[in-house]
N, C-alpha and C positions, 0 to 999 in steps of 0.2 A: 504493500500500500504506500509506504513512504517513498519508495523508488519510483512509483508511478506518478508522484507529484514533483519530486526533485528533478528527475531527468528531463521532462518537458520544460520545466522552468529554466534549468541551466542551458538547455539547447536554445531556447528563445532569447536569453540574454546574450549568449555567444554569437548568435546570428546577427544581432543588431550592432555589434562592434565595428564592422567595416563601414557601415553607413555613418557612424559618428565621426570618423576620420575624414570622410569625403567633403564635408561642408565645414571646414575650419574658417575662422575669422582672420586668418593671416593676411589675406590680400585686401582687406576692407578697413577703412577708417570710419568708424561709426560716429565720430565727432565732427566730420566735415560734410558739407552738402555741395554738390556740383549741379548748378542749374544752368540751363541753356535753352534756346529756342531753335528749332530747325524743322526739317521735313523728313519724315520717316520714309526711307527709300527701300528698305528690305526688312522683312520680319520672318524669322525662321524659328521653328520649334523642333528641337531635337530632345525628345523626352529624356530627362526631366528639366531641361534648361531652355530658356528663350533667348534668342539673339536678335537685337534690333540695331539696324544701321541707320544713322541720322546724318543728313547733310545740313551744315550750318555755316554761317558766315563768321569768320574770326574778326579781330579788331582791325586788321588791315584791309578788310573787304574781300578776302580770298575765301572761296568755298572750301570747307574741309569736311572730311567724312569721319 
């Protein structure tokens, strides 16, 4: 009886470990905000991530992607 509870619980906890490492906060600065205006030129969804390409005008008037 005890093994029938412990084994599935341990398996569930171990299965979730790889997902915890995938989404680290190493590449993000949660204290800064980057705001800009532009035109969305491409929207791609590769499960589970979304990629958006935006064309905007920089300070010199040049269009950047």
